[in-house]
C-alpha positions in Angstrom: 69.9 164.3 61.9 71.3 164.4 65.3 71.1 167.7 67.0 74.5 167.9 68.2 76.2 167.8 64.9 76.2 166.7 61.0 78.2 164.4 58.8 80.4 166.7 56.4 80.0 165.9 52.7 83.5 165.2 52.5 83.0 162.4 55.2 79.9 161.1 53.7 81.7 161.0 50.2 84.5 159.0 52.1 82.2 156.5 54.0 80.3 155.7 50.9 83.4 155.0 49.1 85.1 153.0 51.4 81.8 151.1 52.3 81.1 150.8 48.8 84.9 149.2 47.9 84.5 146.7 51.0 80.8 145.7 50.0 82.1 145.0 46.5 84.9 143.0 47.3 82.8 141.3 50.2 80.1 140.3 47.7 82.3 139.1 45.3 84.6 137.6 47.5 82.0 136.2 49.8 80.0 134.9 46.8 83.2 133.0 45.4 83.5 131.5 48.8 80.1 130.8 49.2 79.6 129.0 45.8 82.9 127.3 46.4 81.7 125.7 49.9 78.5 124.6 48.2 80.8 122.5 45.9 83.2 121.6 48.5 80.6 120.1 51.0 79.0 117.4 48.6 82.5 117.1 47.2 84.0 115.9 50.6 81.0 114.2 51.8 79.1 115.0 55.4 82.0 113.5 57.6 85.0 115.1 55.9 83.1 118.2 55.8 82.5 117.8 59.5 86.6 117.6 59.9 86.8 120.7 57.7 84.8 122.8 59.8 86.2 121.5 62.9 89.8 122.4 62.2 88.2 125.9 60.5 86.9 126.5 63.9 90.1 125.7 65.5 91.9 128.0 63.4 89.5 131.0 63.9 89.9 130.8 67.6 93.7 130.6 67.3 93.8 133.6 65.0 92.3 135.7 67.9 95.4 135.0 69.8 97.8 135.5 66.9 96.0 138.8 65.9 95.8 139.7 69.7 92.8 142.3 68.9 95.3 144.7 67.7 93.8 145.5 64.4 91.1 147.8 65.8 93.2 149.7 68.1 96.2 150.0 65.2 93.4 151.3 62.9 91.7 153.8 65.7 95.2 155.2 66.6 96.9 155.4 63.1 94.1 157.1 61.5 94.2 159.6 64.4 98.1 160.1 64.1 99.3 158.9 60.8 102.7 159.9 61.4 103.0 157.1 64.0 102.5 154.5 61.5 105.9 153.1 61.0 106.4 152.6 64.7 103.0 150.8 64.8 103.9 148.5 62.4 107.3 147.5 63.8 105.4 147.0 67.0 102.7 144.6 65.4 105.4 143.0 63.5 107.2 141.8 66.7 104.4 141.2 68.9 102.1 139.2 66.3 104.9 137.3 65.0 105.5 135.9 68.5 101.8 135.8 68.9 101.2 133.8 66.0 104.1 131.2 67.0 102.4 130.8 70.5 99.0 130.4 68.8 100.3 127.7 66.3 101.6 125.6 69.4 98.4 126.0 71.5 96.0 125.0 68.6 98.1 122.0 68.3 97.8 121.1 71.8 94.1 121.6 71.7 94.2 119.1 68.9 95.3 116.5 70.9 91.8 116.0 72.3 90.7 115.0 68.9 91.6 111.8 66.8 94.9 111.6 65.0 93.2 112.5 61.8 92.3 115.9 62.8 95.3 116.4 64.8 97.3 116.0 61.4 95.1 118.6 59.6 95.3 121.3 62.6 99.3 120.9 62.2 99.2 121.8 58.8 96.5 124.2 58.6 97.9 125.9 61.5 100.8 127.2 59.3 98.6 130.0 57.8 97.9 131.5 61.2 101.8 132.6 60.9 101.3 133.7 57.2 98.1 135.4 57.5 99.3 137.2 60.8 102.0 138.9 58.8 99.6 140.0 56.1 97.1 141.2 58.6 99.7 144.0 59.9 100.1 145.9 56.6 95.9 145.1 55.7 95.3 147.1 59.0 97.9 149.8 58.1 96.0 150.0 54.6 92.4 150.6 56.4 93.6 153.0 58.9 94.8 155.2 55.7 91.4 154.6 54.6 92.6 152.7 51.3 89.9 150.3 51.3 90.1 149.9 47.3 93.6 148.6 47.7 92.5 145.8 50.7 89.5 145.1 48.7 90.9 144.3 45.6 93.7 141.9 47.4 91.0 140.3 49.4 89.1 139.3 46.0 92.1 138.3 44.5 93.5 136.3 47.5 89.9 134.5 47.6 90.0 133.6 43.6 93.6 132.4 43.8 92.8 130.2 46.9 89.6 128.9 45.4 91.4 127.9 42.2 94.4 126.4 44.1 92.0 124.2 46.2 90.1 123.0 43.3 93.2 122.0 41.3 94.4 120.0 44.4 91.1 118.4 45.0 91.0 117.5 41.1 94.4 116.0 41.7 93.2 113.7 44.2 95.1 115.4 47.3 91.9 115.5 49.3 91.8 118.1 52.5 95.8 117.9 52.6 95.6 119.7 49.2 93.0 122.2 50.5 95.3 123.5 53.2 98.6 123.4 51.2 96.5 125.7 48.5 95.4 127.7 51.7 99.2 128.4 52.8 100.3 129.1 49.3 97.5 131.7 48.7 98.0 133.4 51.9 102.0 133.6 51.4 101.1 135.5 48.1 98.5 137.8 49.8 101.0 138.5 52.5 103.8 139.5 49.6 101.1 141.9 47.9 100.0 143.7 51.0 103.8 144.4 52.2 104.6 145.7 48.5 101.2 147.9 48.5 101.1 149.4 51.9 103.6 152.2 51.6 104.8 152.2 55.1 107.9 150.5 56.4 108.9 149.5 60.0 110.7 152.1 61.9 113.3 150.5 64.3 114.3 150.1 66.9 111.0 149.1 68.5 109.4 151.8 70.3 108.3 150.3 73.8 106.0 153.4 74.3 104.0 152.2 71.6 104.4 148.2 72.0 103.6 148.5 75.6 100.4 150.2 75.8 99.4 148.5 72.5 99.6 145.1 74.0 98.1 146.1 77.5 95.1 147.9 75.5 94.8 145.3 73.0 94.5 142.2 75.8 91.0 142.7 76.7 89.7 143.0 73.3 92.1 140.0 72.7 90.6 138.0 75.4 87.0 139.0 74.3 87.7 137.9 70.8 88.9 134.8 72.0 85.9 134.3 74.0 83.6 135.5 71.1 84.9 133.3 68.5 85.0 130.2 71.0 81.6 130.7 71.8 80.7 131.4 68.3 82.3 128.0 67.3 81.6 126.1 70.7 79.0 124.6 68.8 81.0 122.8 66.4 83.7 121.4 69.1 81.1 120.0 71.4 79.1 118.6 68.3 82.3 116.8 67.1 82.8 115.6 70.6 79.1 114.8 71.2 78.0 113.5 68.0 81.0 112.9 65.7 82.3 115.0 62.5 78.9 113.8 60.6 76.8 116.0 63.0 79.7 119.0 62.6 78.9 118.3 58.6 75.3 119.2 58.9 76.0 122.3 61.3 79.0 123.7 59.3 76.9 123.5 56.0 74.3 125.9 57.7 76.7 128.0 59.4 78.6 128.9 55.9 75.2 130.4 54.8 75.1 132.4 58.2 78.5 133.3 58.0 78.3 134.7 54.5 75.3 136.5 55.4 76.9 138.3 58.3 80.0 139.5 56.6 78.2 140.9 53.7 75.4 142.8 55.3 77.3 143.9 58.5 81.3 143.3 58.8 81.9 145.2 55.5 79.7 148.1 56.5 81.4 148.4 60.2 84.7 147.9 58.6 84.2 150.8 56.3 82.6 152.9 59.1 85.1 152.1 61.8 87.9 155.0 61.2 85.1 157.8 60.9 83.1 157.0 64.0 86.6 156.8 65.8 86.9 160.2 64.7 83.7 161.4 65.8 83.7 159.6 69.2 86.3 162.3 70.0 86.1 163.2 73.7 82.9 161.1 74.1 80.9 164.2 74.4 79.9 164.4 70.3 76.1 163.0 70.1 76.9 162.0 66.3 78.8 158.9 67.6 75.8 157.7 69.4 73.6 158.8 66.5 75.7 156.5 64.0 75.5 153.3 66.5 71.8 153.9 67.1 71.2 154.0 63.4 73.3 150.9 62.5 71.9 148.7 65.4 68.5 149.6 63.4 69.6 149.3 59.7 71.2 145.8 60.0 68.1 143.8 61.4 65.7 145.9 58.9 67.7 144.4 55.8 68.3 140.9 57.4 65.1 140.4 58.8 63.3 139.6 55.4 66.3 137.3 54.4 66.2 135.7 57.8 62.3 135.1 57.4 62.8 133.5 53.9 65.4 131.3 54.8 63.9 129.9 58.0 60.3 129.6 55.9 62.1 128.1 53.0 64.9 125.8 54.6 64.0 122.7 53.4 63.6 123.7 49.7 67.0 125.9 49.9 69.5 123.3 51.2 67.8 120.7 49.1 68.8 122.5 45.9 72.1 123.8 47.2 73.5 121.0 48.8 71.7 118.6 46.3 69.8 116.6 49.1 73.3 115.2 50.6 72.9 117.2 53.7 69.4 116.3 54.6 69.5 117.6 58.5 71.2 121.1 57.6 67.8 122.4 56.9 66.5 122.0 60.5 69.7 123.5 61.7 69.4 126.6 59.1 65.9 127.3 60.4 66.9 127.9 63.3 70.7 129.2 63.2 69.5 132.0 60.7 68.3 133.9 63.6 71.7 134.0 65.0 72.9 136.0 62.1 70.3 138.7 62.7 70.7 139.3 66.4 74.8 139.3 66.1 74.5 141.9 63.8 73.3 143.7 66.7 75.9 142.9 68.9 78.7 143.5 66.5 77.8 147.3 66.3 77.4 147.6 70.2 80.5 145.7 70.6 82.4 147.9 68.0 80.8 150.9 69.5 82.7 149.7 73.3 85.9 149.0 71.4 85.8 152.8 70.4 84.8 153.9 73.8 87.9 152.1 75.0 85.8 149.7 77.5 87.1 146.4 76.1 87.4 145.0 79.6 83.3 145.5 80.0 83.4 143.5 76.6 85.3 140.8 77.8 83.0 140.3 80.8 80.0 140.5 78.7 81.4 137.8 76.1 82.8 135.5 79.0 79.1 135.6 80.3 78.1 134.6 76.8 80.4 132.0 76.4 79.4 130.3 79.8 75.8 130.5 78.6 76.5 128.7 75.3 78.5 125.9 76.8 75.8 125.3 79.4 73.2 125.1 76.6 74.7 122.9 74.4 75.5 120.6 77.3 72.1 120.4 78.2 70.7 120.5 74.4 73.2 118.4 72.3 72.3 115.0 74.1 68.4 115.6 73.5 67.8 117.7 70.4 70.9 116.4 68.4 72.6 118.9 66.2 69.6 121.2 66.1 70.7 121.4 70.0 73.7 123.4 68.8 71.9 125.9 67.0 69.2 126.4 69.6 72.1 127.3 72.1 73.9 129.7 69.8 70.7 131.8 69.0 69.9 131.8 72.8 73.4 132.8 74.1 73.6 135.5 71.5 70.3 137.0 72.4 71.6 137.1 76.0 74.4 138.8 74.8 72.6 141.3 73.0 70.5 142.4 76.3 73.8 142.7 78.3 75.0 145.0 75.6 72.1 146.9 75.7 72.4 147.4 79.2 75.7 148.4 79.2 76.1 150.5 76.4 75.9 154.4 76.9 76.7 157.1 74.7 75.5 160.8 73.7 73.1 160.6 71.1 71.9 156.9 71.8 68.9 155.7 73.0 68.4 152.1 73.3 64.5 152.4 74.2 64.1 154.2 71.0 65.6 151.3 69.1 64.1 148.6 71.4 60.6 150.0 70.5 61.3 150.4 66.7 62.5 146.6 66.7 59.3 145.6 68.3 57.6 147.2 65.5 60.1 145.4 63.1 59.3 142.1 64.5 55.8 142.6 63.8 56.0 143.1 60.3 58.4 140.2 60.0 56.1 138.1 61.8 53.3 139.2 59.1 55.6 138.3 56.4 56.6 134.9 57.7 52.8 134.3 57.9 52.2 134.9 54.4 55.1 132.6 53.1 53.8 130.1 55.3 50.3 130.2 53.8 51.5 130.6 50.4 54.3 127.9 50.5 52.0 124.8 49.5 51.0 126.8 46.7 54.6 127.5 45.1 57.9 128.7 47.1 58.4 131.6 44.6 55.1 132.7 45.0 55.6 132.9 48.8 58.8 134.2 48.5 57.9 137.0 46.2 54.6 137.9 48.1 56.2 137.7 51.5 58.9 140.4 50.3 56.5 142.6 48.8 54.4 142.6 52.0 57.7 143.4 54.2 58.6 146.2 51.8 55.0 147.6 51.7 55.0 147.6 55.7 58.1 149.5 55.8 56.4 152.3 54.1 52.9 152.1 55.3 54.0 151.2 58.9 56.3 154.4 59.0 59.2 151.6 60.2 62.0 154.4 59.2 61.7 157.5 61.2 62.2 161.0 59.2 65.8 161.2 60.3 66.6 157.8 58.7 65.2 158.9 55.6 67.2 162.1 55.7 70.4 160.2 56.4 69.6 157.9 53.5 69.0 160.6 51.4 72.3 162.3 52.3 74.3 158.9 51.6 72.6 158.6 48.3 73.5 162.1 47.3 77.2 161.4 48.3 77.3 158.3 46.1 78.6 158.1 42.7 75.6 158.7 40.2 73.5 159.9 43.3 72.5 163.0 41.5 70.6 160.9 38.9 68.5 159.4 41.8 67.9 162.6 43.4 66.3 163.9 40.2 63.5 161.4 41.1 63.6 161.5 44.8 63.0 164.8 46.3 63.4 165.6 50.4 63.5 169.0 52.2 67.0 168.2 53.1 69.7 170.6 52.8 72.7 169.1 51.3 76.1 170.3 52.0 77.6 168.6 49.2 
């Protein structure tokens, strides 16, 4: 562990419980969403799925304006000062409702750049921006209270309801129009459930001493999120413009897989640990904060790398099974775009660290640089490489952003040189596993995957990829987990447990 402190038993158990609740809901929810997308894509066809992907990308970018980056600020502040929860809820209710209306107008204006069919779907789908914004206010409050089990249950219920309603709409022959109506209906039910469960009510009148700093402090984060999401989805916007909705359909089919992987393996953990990381940061002198960031920035690629290697080597086999050979060009996109998932997980950890340090303005500049790089790369590569060029542009731009983050992130207990050296060893291990998979691929895909992953797992132990303090941290977290005592009967380490 870090020399400057240790995680208490209560903190560890709470973090594990929170991560477990969010991870469980994400695995279930994202699993349902992923399965639904696999059904939806061939059901709609490549071109219609391209429209769906383009509209969805526009909604994601517009949501950054509706939310305005207030969620992390509210969670951070209310977790430190829970007595102010009602006043914060009033401020977000007023501010984010107005911002959602502005976002709806803005996304419809942006839709004018596309054909009339896309414009109509944007106008309909955009209603969800307002409804979701009202629900997110209470969701943030629940997260600040570390009631992750409640938010997780609502999330799973919302996804199941949305999927069921959308399937009914499609079976009824209502097409994409029915899908968006189902989205609006499910969002309204989610909003009502969260307002009933939050246990906090707005405290009137509006406290300008909270509202104004919230708006000012959130602005760099909102602009950063806008730029981040724009560059995350710029490939879809530009692919639709350059290649049409068919090319976007192939790209969206690959992106669904990437997004699900990031959400399950990275977003859930960061969301669960965010309140604890905020408390440990304190006045900025605690090395425990930097220690946690360093470990997260290594554990994420440690877990995601074998998945990325497998999907990259066996992209053709994977896409032919899940999309039933209807999205033939998706394999080439997935083989490259899967590496975006690995890189963006590291970027997300460092970005969250900058938010906790209240360095949103720096994060804004870095994301702006990433967006410019992404646009320039798409302009250069789309005309020559087609839809594959969009994947190359996304991965290259995200690597550029990570390098900028590494250069600019500083904290007690954090050492980027230590992390970089370990990343290199991990990359060498991943390359060896990939080589095994490539050699065994002609024999049988399952053999190649099994042996390759076994080599990776063995390499983690033999190559000493994990440092002693990594094992100590994992040992402590296992001890804090429900049923962890049973594991410790067989796993022994010379670690003094305080719980």
